[in-house]
C-alpha positions in Angstrom: -24.8 -4.0 56.5 -21.3 -5.1 55.9 -19.9 -6.8 52.8 -17.0 -9.1 53.0 -13.8 -8.0 51.2 -11.2 -10.7 51.2 -8.0 -8.7 51.0 -5.5 -6.9 53.2 -6.5 -3.5 54.5 -4.8 -0.7 52.8 -3.7 2.6 54.3 -6.5 4.3 52.3 -9.0 2.0 53.9 -7.8 2.9 57.4 -7.9 6.6 56.6 -11.5 6.3 55.2 -12.5 4.4 58.4 -11.0 7.0 60.7 -12.4 9.9 58.8 -16.0 8.4 58.8 -16.2 7.9 55.1 -16.8 4.2 55.6 -17.0 1.8 58.5 -14.9 -1.3 58.6 -15.2 -4.4 60.6 -13.0 -7.4 61.2 -13.7 -11.2 61.2 -11.7 -12.4 64.2 -11.2 -16.0 63.2 -8.3 -16.6 60.7 -7.8 -19.6 58.5 -6.0 -21.5 61.3 -9.0 -20.9 63.7 -6.9 -18.6 65.8 -7.3 -14.9 66.7 -5.1 -12.2 68.2 -8.0 -10.6 69.9 -11.2 -11.2 71.9 -14.1 -8.8 72.2 -17.0 -8.6 74.7 -20.0 -6.7 73.3 -22.3 -5.3 76.0 -25.6 -3.9 74.5 -29.0 -2.6 75.6 -31.5 -5.4 74.6 -33.7 -4.5 71.7 -36.9 -4.6 73.7 -35.6 -1.8 75.9 -34.3 0.4 73.1 -37.5 2.4 72.4 -37.8 3.6 76.0 -34.0 4.1 76.1 -34.2 6.3 73.0 -37.3 8.3 74.1 -37.0 8.8 77.8 -34.1 10.7 79.4 -34.9 9.0 82.8 -34.8 5.5 81.2 -31.6 6.3 79.3 -30.0 7.5 82.6 -31.1 4.4 84.4 -29.9 2.0 81.8 -26.6 3.9 81.3 -26.2 3.3 85.1 -26.6 -0.4 84.5 -24.0 -0.2 81.6 -21.6 1.6 83.9 -22.1 -0.9 86.8 -21.7 -3.9 84.4 -18.5 -2.3 83.0 -17.1 -1.7 86.4 -17.8 -5.3 87.5 -16.3 -6.8 84.4 -13.2 -4.6 84.5 -12.7 -5.5 88.2 -13.0 -9.2 87.4 -10.6 -8.9 84.5 -8.1 -6.8 86.5 -8.2 -9.4 89.4 -7.3 -12.0 86.7 -4.4 -10.0 85.3 -6.1 -8.7 82.2 -7.0 -5.1 81.3 -9.6 -4.7 78.5 -9.7 -1.6 76.4 -13.2 -0.2 76.8 -14.9 1.4 73.8 -18.2 3.2 73.5 -19.6 1.5 70.4 -21.3 4.6 69.0 -24.8 3.2 69.5 -26.2 1.3 72.5 -23.3 -0.2 74.4 -19.7 -1.0 75.0 -17.0 -3.1 73.5 -14.2 -4.7 75.6 -11.1 -5.4 73.6 -8.4 -7.9 74.6 -5.3 -8.2 72.5 -2.5 -10.8 72.4 0.9 -10.5 70.8 0.5 -14.0 69.2 -2.6 -15.7 67.7 -4.5 -17.9 70.2 -6.8 -20.8 69.3 -10.4 -19.4 69.2 -11.5 -22.2 71.5 -9.2 -20.9 74.2 -10.4 -17.3 73.7 -13.9 -18.5 74.0 -13.1 -20.6 77.1 -11.6 -17.6 78.7 -14.5 -15.3 77.7 -17.1 -17.7 79.0 -15.1 -18.2 82.2 -15.4 -14.4 82.8 -19.1 -14.5 82.0 -19.7 -17.3 84.5 -18.0 -15.3 87.2 -19.6 -11.9 86.5 -22.8 -12.5 88.5 -24.4 -9.3 87.3 -26.8 -9.6 84.4 -29.5 -7.0 84.3 -32.4 -7.9 82.1 -32.0 -4.7 80.1 -28.5 -5.7 78.9 -26.9 -8.6 76.9 -23.4 -9.8 76.5 -21.8 -11.3 73.4 -18.4 -12.9 73.0 -16.3 -12.7 69.9 -15.0 -14.9 68.4 -18.3 -16.7 68.5 -17.0 -20.0 67.1 -14.1 -22.3 68.0 -13.6 -22.8 64.3 -15.1 -21.8 60.9 -15.3 -23.7 57.7 -12.3 -23.3 55.4 -14.3 -20.8 53.2 -16.1 -19.3 56.2 -15.7 -16.0 57.9 -17.1 -16.3 61.4 -18.7 -13.1 62.9 -17.8 -9.5 62.3 -17.0 -6.8 64.8 -16.8 -3.2 63.9 -13.3 -1.9 64.1 -12.6 0.7 66.8 -12.7 4.5 66.1 -15.2 4.2 63.3 -18.6 5.8 62.8 -21.6 3.8 63.7 -23.7 3.7 60.5 -27.1 3.8 62.3 -26.3 6.7 64.7 -23.5 8.6 62.9 -21.6 8.6 66.2 -18.0 7.8 66.5 -16.8 4.9 68.6 -14.2 5.9 71.1 -12.0 4.3 73.7 -13.0 5.6 77.2 -11.8 5.6 80.7 -13.5 2.6 82.3 -14.5 4.5 85.4 -15.6 7.9 84.0 -16.5 6.9 80.4 -14.6 10.0 79.3 -12.9 9.5 75.9 -9.2 9.4 76.0 -7.7 12.6 74.4 -5.4 10.7 72.0 -7.4 7.7 70.6 -4.7 6.6 68.1 -2.1 6.5 70.9 -4.3 4.4 73.0 -4.7 1.9 70.2 -1.0 1.9 69.4 -0.3 0.9 73.0 -2.8 -2.0 73.0 
């Protein structure tokens, strides 16, 4: 699990995250109930994970559903003027990262995210979508929900999360440059 650490990230923290020594996450909602990013999390549902892990055919079938879901969401976003950064999470799904130059009220991020979900019209039973931030606001001493930072090692699988081309799922050659250009 993750343990909250209420302090600014240091260069050593980032270096440890990128090297796989530790895995960092971020609570998206700040004290003003705003955020500079929104994340969609697309995962294989738990009840399908056993077959996904044990059967090559089932993994290929569900990976096809992940690819189709990614394609449909990216087309919808693109038609709306937004381009998510797609990341393989290192486990069982994808993260779609949306960044803004200025903090936006979480209730507006959530309204936008839910607007996309209502228009998606493609929800295979094997997959589930989550929206971060999950709350419009959190208590003054609250944290909201955590999302693993990009380019870290997934603790359960030991696999690195990587930004990928949304059509081929091939990792970009320079991951740091992709993040810098977000």
